[in-house]
C-alpha positions in Angstrom: -42.1 138.7 -84.9 -43.1 140.0 -81.5 -40.5 140.2 -78.8 -40.7 138.2 -75.6 -39.7 139.4 -72.2 -39.8 138.5 -68.5 -40.7 135.3 -66.7 -44.3 135.2 -68.0 -43.0 135.5 -71.6 -45.5 138.3 -72.3 -45.4 139.5 -75.9 -44.7 143.1 -76.9 -46.5 144.1 -80.0 -44.6 145.8 -82.7 -45.7 149.2 -83.8 -47.3 147.8 -86.9 -49.3 145.2 -84.8 -50.4 147.9 -82.4 -51.6 150.0 -85.3 -53.5 147.1 -86.8 -55.1 146.2 -83.5 -56.2 149.8 -83.0 -57.8 149.9 -86.4 -59.6 146.6 -85.9 -60.9 147.7 -82.5 -62.0 151.1 -83.9 -63.9 149.4 -86.6 -65.5 146.9 -84.3 -66.5 149.6 -81.7 -68.2 151.6 -84.5 -70.1 148.5 -85.7 -71.7 148.4 -82.3 -73.8 151.5 -83.3 -75.8 149.2 -85.6 -78.6 147.5 -83.7 -78.9 144.9 -86.5 -75.3 143.9 -86.0 -75.9 143.6 -82.3 -78.9 141.4 -83.0 -76.7 139.3 -85.3 -74.1 138.8 -82.6 -76.7 138.0 -80.0 -78.4 135.4 -82.2 -75.0 133.7 -82.8 -74.4 133.5 -79.0 -71.5 135.8 -78.7 -73.1 137.6 -75.7 -73.1 134.3 -73.8 -69.4 133.9 -74.1 -67.5 135.2 -71.0 -64.4 136.0 -73.0 -66.4 138.2 -75.4 -68.1 140.0 -72.5 -64.6 140.7 -71.1 -63.5 142.0 -74.4 -66.5 144.4 -74.4 -65.4 145.6 -70.9 -61.9 146.1 -72.2 -63.2 148.3 -75.1 -64.5 150.8 -72.6 -61.3 152.8 -73.1 -62.9 154.2 -76.3 -65.0 156.4 -74.1 -61.9 158.4 -73.2 -61.6 161.7 -75.1 -58.2 160.8 -76.6 -59.8 157.8 -78.4 -63.4 159.0 -78.8 -62.4 161.8 -81.1 -61.7 159.1 -83.8 -65.2 157.7 -83.7 -67.6 158.7 -86.5 -70.7 157.2 -84.8 -70.8 158.3 -81.2 -73.9 156.2 -80.6 -71.6 153.2 -80.5 -70.4 154.3 -77.1 -74.0 154.2 -75.8 -74.5 150.7 -77.1 -71.1 149.7 -75.6 -72.4 150.8 -72.2 -75.7 148.9 -72.7 -73.8 145.8 -73.6 -72.3 145.8 -70.1 -75.8 144.8 -68.8 -77.0 141.2 -69.1 -80.6 142.3 -69.5 -79.8 144.2 -72.6 -77.7 141.4 -74.1 -80.7 139.0 -73.6 -83.2 141.4 -75.1 -81.2 142.4 -78.2 -81.7 138.8 -79.4 -85.4 139.7 -80.1 -85.9 141.0 -83.6 -88.7 143.3 -82.4 -86.4 144.9 -79.9 -83.8 145.4 -82.6 -86.3 147.0 -84.9 -87.6 149.3 -82.2 -84.0 150.5 -81.4 -83.3 151.0 -85.1 -86.5 153.0 -85.6 -85.7 155.2 -82.6 -82.2 155.9 -84.0 -83.7 157.0 -87.3 -86.2 159.2 -85.6 -83.5 160.8 -83.5 -81.4 161.4 -86.6 -84.4 163.0 -88.4 -85.1 165.2 -85.4 -81.4 166.3 -85.2 -81.4 167.2 -88.9 -84.5 169.3 -88.6 -83.2 171.0 -85.5 -79.9 171.8 -87.2 -81.6 173.3 -90.2 -83.7 175.5 -87.9 -80.6 176.6 -86.1 -78.8 177.5 -89.3 -81.8 179.5 -90.4 -82.1 181.4 -87.1 -78.4 182.3 -87.3 -78.9 183.6 -90.8 -81.9 185.7 -89.6 -80.0 187.0 -86.7 -77.1 188.0 -88.9 -79.4 189.8 -91.3 -81.2 191.6 -88.4 -77.8 192.6 -86.9 -76.7 193.9 -90.4 -80.0 195.8 -90.7 -79.6 197.4 -87.3 -76.0 198.4 -87.9 -76.5 199.7 -91.5 -80.0 201.0 -91.3 -83.1 199.4 -93.0 -82.4 200.9 -96.4 -78.8 199.6 -96.6 -79.5 196.1 -95.1 -80.6 194.6 -98.4 -77.4 195.7 -100.2 -75.0 195.2 -97.4 -72.3 192.5 -98.1 -72.9 191.1 -94.6 -76.6 190.4 -95.3 -75.6 187.4 -97.5 -74.8 184.0 -95.9 -71.8 184.2 -93.6 -70.1 181.1 -95.1 -70.3 179.0 -98.2 -72.4 176.2 -96.5 -75.1 178.7 -95.5 -75.0 180.2 -99.1 -75.5 176.7 -100.5 -78.3 176.0 -98.1 -80.0 179.3 -99.1 -79.6 178.5 -102.8 -80.9 175.0 -102.2 -84.0 176.4 -100.4 -84.5 179.0 -103.2 -84.3 176.3 -105.8 -86.7 174.0 -103.9 -89.2 176.9 -103.4 -88.9 177.7 -107.2 -89.6 174.1 -108.1 -92.5 173.9 -105.6 -94.1 177.1 -106.9 -93.7 175.9 -110.5 -95.9 172.9 -109.7 -93.5 170.1 -110.7 -93.1 168.9 -107.1 -95.5 169.2 -104.2 -94.1 169.9 -100.8 -96.3 168.9 -97.9 
């Protein structure tokens, strides 16, 4: 039972109630990263309700670093910002708008993935070049530092080697 205090009889949440509220708000804020969910809320009229709009304003505290570190989908903070604007709330009702946003999010994710793989490969090449410069060209191939610097890079190299082996055997075509 929540304790009451003062003239206004404001409730103080117990530690368990605070934890539960924090978890619910965390989950809800992360759901905002899904444009289809935003479309669902808009079609049901939630974005026309003043109390719901005030709730979205209240949730802005998730942008603070102490809270944002718990978010798995940082895009939700961008959508939380967009939901502060009436124009966006009106437009997200449109299925075409929702699909466009969803498509753009997928394209951004694909671009990020490709960019990250290129970055990992360039780090590996730089490490191999540094090892070659340090040990001389004849020792670079056998130097222990010429292998991947960490297990993730080694797995990526092995995966690339396996894919190249499959592609060269003719069982899978890579375009």
